[in-house]
C-alpha positions as CSV (number, residue, x, y, z in Angstrom):
1,M,3.7,-50.0,-4.2
2,P,4.7,-49.1,-7.7
3,A,7.8,-47.1,-8.0
4,R,7.4,-43.4,-8.8
5,S,9.7,-42.1,-11.5
6,R,10.9,-38.6,-10.6
7,I,12.2,-36.8,-13.6
8,L,11.8,-33.2,-14.4
9,A,13.3,-29.6,-14.6
10,A,17.0,-28.7,-14.6
11,L,19.1,-27.2,-11.8
12,V,22.7,-28.6,-11.5
13,S,25.0,-30.1,-14.1
14,A,25.5,-33.7,-14.7
15,T,28.9,-33.5,-13.1
16,T,27.1,-34.0,-9.8
17,A,26.4,-37.6,-10.7
18,A,29.3,-38.9,-8.7
19,V,27.6,-37.9,-5.5
20,L,24.3,-39.5,-6.3
21,A,24.8,-42.9,-4.7
22,P,21.6,-44.2,-3.0
23,L,21.2,-43.1,0.5
24,P,21.9,-46.0,2.9
25,A,19.0,-47.6,4.7
26,G,21.1,-47.9,7.8
27,A,20.5,-50.2,10.7
28,A,16.7,-50.0,10.8
29,Q,14.7,-52.2,13.0
30,A,14.1,-55.4,11.1
31,D,10.4,-55.9,10.4
32,A,8.7,-57.7,7.5
33,A,7.2,-54.5,6.0
34,H,10.5,-52.7,6.0
35,A,12.3,-55.7,4.3
36,A,9.5,-55.9,1.7
37,A,9.8,-52.2,0.9
38,A,13.5,-52.7,-0.1
39,A,12.4,-54.8,-3.0
40,D,10.3,-51.9,-4.4
41,T,12.7,-49.0,-4.6
42,V,11.3,-45.5,-5.1
43,T,13.4,-42.8,-6.8
44,S,12.6,-39.1,-6.9
45,R,14.4,-37.1,-9.6
46,G,17.3,-39.5,-9.5
47,V,17.6,-39.8,-5.7
48,T,16.9,-43.2,-4.3
49,I,14.6,-43.0,-1.3
50,P,15.7,-45.4,1.5
51,A,13.4,-48.3,2.1
52,F,12.8,-46.8,5.6
53,Y,10.5,-44.2,4.1
54,T,8.1,-46.7,2.6
55,P,5.3,-47.2,5.2
56,P,4.0,-50.6,6.1
57,A,0.6,-51.7,4.9
58,T,-0.9,-51.5,8.4
59,L,-0.2,-48.7,10.9
60,P,-0.7,-48.8,14.7
61,A,-4.0,-47.5,16.1
62,A,-2.7,-44.9,18.5
63,N,-1.5,-41.5,17.2
64,G,2.1,-40.8,17.9
65,T,3.1,-44.5,18.0
66,L,6.5,-45.2,16.6
67,V,6.4,-47.4,13.5
68,R,10.1,-47.8,13.1
69,T,13.4,-46.1,14.0
70,E,17.0,-46.3,12.9
71,P,20.3,-44.4,13.8
72,L,20.7,-41.3,11.6
73,P,24.2,-40.2,10.9
74,L,24.4,-36.4,10.7
75,A,26.1,-34.7,7.8
76,L,27.3,-31.9,10.1
77,S,28.8,-33.3,13.3
78,L,32.0,-33.3,15.3
79,P,33.6,-35.9,17.6
80,G,33.4,-34.9,21.3
81,I,34.8,-36.3,24.5
82,T,31.7,-38.0,25.6
83,G,29.9,-38.3,22.2
84,T,29.1,-36.7,18.9
85,L,28.6,-33.0,18.8
86,P,26.0,-31.5,18.7
87,G,24.3,-34.8,19.6
88,R,23.1,-38.1,18.2
89,A,20.1,-38.5,15.9
90,T,17.5,-41.1,15.3
91,R,15.3,-41.3,12.2
92,I,11.7,-42.0,13.1
93,M,8.5,-43.0,11.5
94,Y,5.3,-42.5,13.5
95,K,1.6,-42.8,13.1
96,S,-0.7,-39.7,12.7
97,T,-4.2,-38.9,11.4
98,D,-4.8,-36.8,8.3
99,S,-7.5,-34.3,7.6
100,T,-9.8,-37.0,6.3
101,G,-9.6,-38.9,9.6
102,G,-7.5,-41.6,8.0
103,P,-4.2,-43.1,9.3
104,V,-0.9,-41.7,7.9
105,A,2.7,-42.5,8.4
106,V,5.0,-39.5,9.0
107,T,8.8,-39.5,9.1
108,G,11.2,-37.2,10.9
109,A,14.2,-37.2,13.2
110,Y,14.9,-37.0,16.9
111,L,18.1,-35.2,18.0
112,E,19.5,-35.9,21.5
113,P,21.8,-33.0,22.6
114,A,25.3,-33.6,23.8
115,A,25.0,-30.3,25.8
116,A,23.5,-30.4,29.2
117,W,20.2,-28.5,29.9
118,K,21.2,-25.7,32.3
119,G,17.6,-24.6,33.1
120,P,15.5,-25.9,35.9
121,G,13.8,-29.3,35.7
122,A,14.0,-32.0,33.1
123,R,15.5,-31.5,29.7
124,P,12.8,-29.8,27.4
125,L,11.8,-30.9,23.9
126,V,11.1,-28.6,20.9
127,V,9.1,-29.9,17.9
128,L,10.5,-28.2,14.9
129,A,8.3,-27.8,11.9
130,P,10.4,-27.1,8.8
131,G,9.8,-24.3,6.4
132,T,9.1,-24.9,2.7
133,M,11.3,-27.8,1.4
134,G,9.2,-28.8,-1.7
135,Q,7.0,-31.7,-2.6
136,G,9.3,-34.5,-3.8
137,D,10.3,-37.2,-1.4
138,Q,13.9,-36.3,-1.7
139,C,13.2,-32.9,-0.1
140,S,12.5,-34.2,3.4
141,T,14.4,-32.5,6.2
142,S,15.4,-35.8,7.8
143,L,17.2,-36.8,4.5
144,A,18.8,-33.4,4.4
145,L,20.1,-33.9,8.0
146,Q,21.9,-37.0,6.8
147,R,23.3,-35.6,3.5
148,G,23.4,-31.9,4.1
149,L,23.0,-31.4,0.4
150,V,20.8,-33.9,-1.5
151,L,21.5,-34.0,-5.2
152,G,19.9,-36.1,-7.9
153,V,20.0,-36.6,-11.7
154,D,17.8,-38.7,-13.9
155,Q,18.0,-38.7,-17.7
156,G,19.5,-35.2,-17.6
157,Q,16.9,-33.9,-15.1
158,T,18.3,-32.8,-11.7
159,T,17.3,-31.7,-8.2
160,V,18.9,-30.2,-5.1
161,S,17.7,-29.9,-1.5
162,I,19.6,-28.1,1.3
163,G,18.9,-28.8,5.0
164,Y,18.7,-25.1,6.0
165,E,16.7,-25.9,9.2
166,V,19.9,-27.3,10.6
167,L,20.9,-23.8,11.9
168,A,17.8,-23.6,14.1
169,M,18.1,-27.2,15.3
170,Y,21.7,-26.8,16.2
171,R,21.1,-23.6,18.1
172,L,18.5,-25.4,20.2
173,L,20.8,-28.4,20.7
174,A,23.5,-26.1,21.9
175,K,21.2,-24.9,24.7
176,G,20.6,-28.5,25.8
177,I,17.2,-28.7,24.3
178,A,16.1,-31.9,22.6
179,V,14.7,-31.5,19.1
180,V,12.3,-33.6,17.1
181,Q,11.5,-32.5,13.6
182,T,8.6,-33.7,11.4
183,D,8.8,-34.2,7.7
184,Y,5.0,-33.8,7.4
185,P,2.7,-36.4,5.7
186,G,4.0,-37.4,2.2
187,L,7.3,-35.5,2.4
188,G,9.7,-38.4,2.6
189,A,7.1,-41.1,3.2
190,T,6.5,-42.6,-0.2
191,D,2.9,-43.7,0.0
192,R,1.3,-40.3,-0.9
193,L,1.9,-36.8,-2.1
194,H,2.8,-34.2,0.5
195,T,-0.2,-32.1,1.5
196,Y,1.6,-28.8,1.5
197,V,0.2,-26.2,4.0
198,N,-2.8,-28.4,5.0
199,R,-3.7,-27.1,8.4
200,V,-4.9,-30.3,10.0
201,D,-2.3,-32.6,8.4
202,S,0.6,-30.5,9.5
203,G,-0.8,-29.6,12.9
204,H,-1.4,-33.3,13.7
205,A,2.1,-34.2,12.4
206,V,3.6,-31.7,14.9
207,L,1.6,-32.9,17.9
208,D,2.2,-36.6,17.1
209,A,6.0,-35.9,16.7
210,A,5.9,-34.7,20.3
211,R,4.2,-38.0,21.3
212,A,6.6,-40.1,19.3
213,A,9.6,-38.4,20.9
214,A,8.2,-39.1,24.3
215,A,7.9,-42.7,23.4
216,L,11.4,-43.1,22.0
217,P,13.6,-45.3,24.2
218,G,17.1,-44.3,25.4
219,T,16.5,-40.5,25.5
220,S,16.7,-38.0,28.3
221,I,13.1,-36.8,27.7
222,T,10.9,-37.6,30.7
223,A,7.2,-37.2,31.6
224,K,8.2,-33.9,33.2
225,S,9.9,-32.4,30.1
226,A,8.3,-29.2,28.9
227,V,7.4,-28.9,25.2
228,G,7.8,-26.1,22.8
229,F,7.0,-25.6,19.1
230,Y,9.2,-23.8,16.6
231,G,8.4,-23.0,12.9
232,Y,8.8,-20.4,10.3
233,S,6.9,-19.9,7.0
234,Q,5.3,-23.3,6.3
235,G,6.6,-24.4,9.7
236,G,5.1,-21.3,11.3
237,G,1.7,-22.3,9.9
238,A,2.1,-25.9,11.1
239,V,3.0,-25.0,14.7
240,A,0.3,-22.3,14.8
241,A,-2.2,-25.0,13.7
242,A,-0.9,-27.4,16.2
243,A,-1.3,-24.9,19.0
244,E,-4.9,-24.5,18.0
245,L,-5.6,-28.2,17.7
246,L,-3.8,-29.4,20.9
247,A,-6.9,-29.1,23.2
248,S,-9.0,-31.4,21.0
249,Y,-6.3,-33.7,19.5
250,A,-3.5,-34.1,22.0
251,P,-4.4,-32.5,25.3
252,E,-1.7,-34.5,27.2
253,V,1.2,-32.8,25.3
254,P,2.6,-30.3,27.9
255,L,3.0,-27.4,25.6
256,K,4.5,-24.3,27.2
257,A,5.3,-22.0,24.2
258,T,5.2,-21.7,20.5
259,Y,7.2,-19.6,18.0
260,A,5.2,-19.1,14.9
261,G,7.1,-17.1,12.3
262,A,5.6,-15.8,9.1
263,P,2.7,-18.2,9.2
264,P,0.6,-18.7,6.0
265,A,-2.6,-18.3,8.0
266,D,-4.9,-17.2,5.2
267,L,-4.2,-19.2,2.0
268,A,-6.4,-17.1,-0.2
269,E,-4.2,-14.0,0.6
270,V,-1.0,-16.0,0.3
271,T,-2.0,-17.5,-3.0
272,E,-2.5,-14.0,-4.5
273,A,0.8,-12.8,-3.2
274,I,2.9,-15.7,-4.4
275,D,1.6,-15.7,-8.0
276,G,4.3,-14.2,-10.2
277,S,6.9,-14.3,-7.4
278,E,10.2,-16.3,-7.1
279,L,8.3,-19.0,-5.2
280,L,5.4,-19.6,-7.7
281,G,6.1,-23.3,-7.2
282,A,4.5,-23.1,-3.8
283,L,1.2,-22.5,-5.5
284,G,1.6,-25.7,-7.5
285,W,2.4,-27.6,-4.3
286,S,-0.7,-26.1,-2.7
287,V,-3.0,-27.1,-5.6
288,N,-1.5,-30.6,-5.6
289,G,-2.0,-30.9,-1.9
290,F,-5.6,-29.7,-2.2
291,V,-6.4,-32.6,-4.5
292,Q,-4.5,-35.1,-2.4
293,S,-6.6,-34.1,0.6
294,Q,-9.9,-33.7,-1.2
295,P,-9.9,-35.7,-4.5
296,A,-13.3,-34.3,-5.4
297,L,-11.6,-31.0,-6.2
298,R,-9.8,-32.7,-9.1
299,D,-12.7,-32.6,-11.5
300,L,-13.3,-28.9,-10.7
301,L,-9.7,-28.0,-11.3
302,D,-9.5,-30.1,-14.5
303,A,-12.2,-27.9,-16.0
304,Y,-9.7,-25.0,-15.9
305,L,-6.3,-26.5,-16.3
306,S,-4.6,-26.5,-19.7
307,D,-2.1,-29.2,-20.8
308,A,0.6,-26.8,-19.7
309,G,-0.9,-26.4,-16.3
310,R,-1.2,-30.1,-15.8
311,A,2.4,-30.6,-16.9
312,A,3.5,-27.9,-14.4
313,L,1.7,-29.5,-11.5
314,R,3.2,-32.9,-12.3
315,D,6.6,-31.3,-12.6
316,L,6.4,-29.4,-9.3
317,S,5.1,-32.5,-7.5
318,T,8.6,-33.9,-7.5
319,M,10.6,-30.7,-7.0
320,C,12.4,-29.2,-4.0
321,V,12.3,-25.5,-3.3
322,G,15.6,-24.7,-5.2
323,D,14.3,-26.6,-8.3
324,A,11.1,-24.6,-8.3
325,I,12.8,-21.2,-7.9
326,F,15.1,-22.0,-10.9
327,G,12.2,-23.5,-13.0
328,Y,9.3,-21.2,-12.2
329,A,10.4,-17.9,-10.6
330,G,8.5,-15.0,-12.0
331,K,5.9,-17.0,-13.9
332,R,2.1,-16.7,-13.4
333,T,-0.6,-19.2,-13.1
334,T,-2.5,-17.6,-15.9
335,G,-0.3,-19.7,-18.1
336,W,-1.7,-22.9,-16.5
337,T,-5.4,-22.4,-17.4
338,T,-7.5,-22.6,-20.6
339,T,-9.3,-19.4,-19.7
340,G,-6.3,-17.3,-18.9
341,Q,-7.6,-16.9,-15.3
342,S,-5.2,-17.0,-12.4
343,V,-5.6,-19.5,-9.5
344,T,-6.8,-16.6,-7.3
345,E,-9.5,-15.7,-9.9
346,I,-10.6,-19.4,-10.1
347,I,-10.8,-19.6,-6.3
348,E,-13.0,-16.5,-6.2
349,A,-15.2,-18.0,-8.9
350,E,-15.7,-21.4,-7.2
351,P,-17.6,-21.6,-3.9
352,E,-16.1,-25.1,-3.3
353,L,-12.6,-23.8,-3.5
354,R,-13.4,-20.8,-1.3
355,A,-14.9,-23.1,1.3
356,Y,-11.9,-25.4,1.3
357,L,-9.5,-22.5,1.8
358,A,-11.7,-21.0,4.5
359,A,-11.5,-24.3,6.4
360,Q,-7.7,-24.0,6.3
361,R,-7.6,-20.6,8.0
362,I,-5.6,-20.3,11.2
363,G,-6.5,-17.9,13.9
364,T,-10.1,-18.9,14.5
365,R,-9.5,-21.0,17.6
366,K,-7.8,-20.2,20.9
367,P,-4.2,-21.6,20.9
368,A,-2.7,-23.5,23.8
369,G,0.2,-21.9,25.8
370,V,1.8,-18.6,24.9
371,V,2.6,-18.0,21.2
372,R,5.2,-15.6,19.8
373,V,4.0,-14.5,16.4
374,A,6.7,-12.9,14.3
375,T,6.1,-11.4,10.9
376,G,8.2,-9.1,8.7
377,V,6.2,-5.8,8.2
378,N,7.5,-5.7,4.6
379,D,6.9,-9.4,3.9
380,N,4.9,-9.5,0.7
381,L,5.4,-13.2,-0.1
382,V,3.6,-14.5,3.0
383,P,1.8,-11.2,3.5
384,H,2.4,-9.5,6.8
385,G,-1.3,-8.4,7.1
386,Q,-2.7,-11.9,7.2
387,A,-0.1,-13.1,9.9
388,R,-1.0,-10.0,12.0
389,A,-4.7,-10.8,11.5
390,M,-4.1,-14.3,12.9
391,A,-2.4,-12.8,16.0
392,A,-5.3,-10.4,16.5
393,G,-7.8,-13.2,16.0
394,W,-6.1,-15.2,18.8
395,C,-6.1,-12.1,21.1
396,G,-9.8,-11.7,20.5
397,R,-10.4,-15.3,21.6
398,G,-8.4,-14.9,24.8
399,G,-5.2,-16.4,23.6
400,K,-1.9,-15.5,25.1
401,V,0.0,-13.8,22.3
402,V,3.4,-12.0,22.1
403,Y,3.2,-10.2,18.7
404,A,6.7,-9.3,17.3
405,P,6.7,-7.3,14.0
406,V,10.1,-7.4,12.4
407,S,11.1,-4.2,10.6
408,L,13.5,-4.6,7.7
409,P,14.0,-2.5,4.6
410,R,11.7,-3.5,1.8
411,T,13.6,-4.9,-1.3
412,G,12.4,-5.6,-4.8
413,S,12.5,-9.4,-4.0
414,P,9.5,-10.9,-2.2
415,L,11.6,-13.9,-1.4
416,I,14.2,-11.8,0.4
417,N,11.4,-9.8,2.1
418,H,10.1,-13.1,3.4
419,F,13.4,-14.9,4.4
420,G,15.1,-11.8,5.8
421,P,13.1,-11.8,9.0
422,L,13.8,-15.6,9.4
423,L,17.5,-14.8,9.7
424,T,17.1,-11.6,11.7
425,D,14.7,-13.1,14.2
426,Q,15.9,-16.6,14.6
427,G,18.3,-15.9,17.5
428,P,15.8,-13.8,19.5
429,A,13.1,-16.4,18.8
430,I,15.1,-19.3,20.1
431,D,16.2,-17.3,23.2
432,W,12.6,-16.4,23.8
433,L,11.5,-20.0,23.5
434,S,14.3,-21.2,25.8
435,L,13.2,-18.9,28.5
436,R,9.6,-20.1,28.3
437,L,10.8,-23.7,28.6
438,A,12.9,-22.7,31.6
439,G,9.7,-21.5,33.3
440,L,9.9,-17.8,32.9
441,P,6.6,-16.2,32.1
442,A,5.9,-14.0,29.0
443,P,3.2,-11.4,29.4
444,S,0.8,-11.2,26.5
445,T,1.1,-8.1,24.3
446,C,-2.4,-8.2,23.0
447,A,-3.3,-4.9,24.7
448,I,-0.7,-3.0,22.6
449,L,-1.2,-4.9,19.3
450,P,-3.5,-2.3,17.9
451,L,-0.6,0.2,18.2
452,Q,1.9,-2.1,16.4
453,P,2.4,-2.3,12.6
């Protein structure tokens, strides 16, 4: 595969160059495809992506099948009496199916806890779907687990990615719960662009991560291990989609409970809210992902995009979330089009785009298991109303929903309004999920949802 040069936008100074040594490939299983990948190095904004992340030409037939694994040294770990704390990690690549029905390689990491599970039965497993990391391959959560802070520079252009999901993972590990996290299609794996907030791609990636973890040798996961899903923001949408898709795609996964925080369930509403905010870059990742999933949309979008718009989309396609905040915060998509229309206005004008986004809506199918839907009542980045509507839609279809509105003071920053509930609710969410995995029931709150904000 031809190498993709990742150069764009500025974030950190060139003095960081001393820490930009290529990430080691580690002791991966030796197979011909992996060895061949090493000869064709991919770099993303100055960060060398290990050969592990280049998928082989042919993937296994069965979804959830492991393609390759290797030990994953954790950036944040401590020596313990019986092993590394909070546990040991394995980098994984597994096979999934994308929204077009085609095979796709997905990377991620499995973390085996050092702590014992103190609940009844076998050690449970949680699939963690990360929140927004970006679209460049260097932004993947599994790379961040190894580095903690991923920095890159290329011809004066720089990038930074921080593994902020480590807090939720380590909280779960401390309870003796095994964790497998997915990087999603194209985020890490170098064969395609990340299809940001694609409902089917991300939902399948979550479900197949559960399958891959169950197949991984040398773990304490058994056939009797209960499974839970955890995700906030992009991750909240991914696990919500997975809960909806389980019955038709992976009915054997023993899902007990899902925590879906601030899910982008209605992309049309989220698109309008994000334009002009600190996280405008997410709109670029969405548009890039639309075209990756449905190439026929490219001609339609090209009819509107200006040269500046095309340059912004190329730029964002290699950025992590920090890069995008520094490079695009406060800007509007009206500067990307020849007509001066925003992306929202273009969507409203084009039936094909409206149909695509309608197909991405979450909340139109009954979810498996019990789902705790948390949303900040003052979240105006991933709007509270559309997340609440998803919960109400599930209730109307007989789903078992625990609706948890999070009340925090509204600030002048949509980004703070969105991430504040993540920090406030993370502890209660993990406690709630742990109790469900221990077998304690959670009564649905659908009956009182009409009375809640």
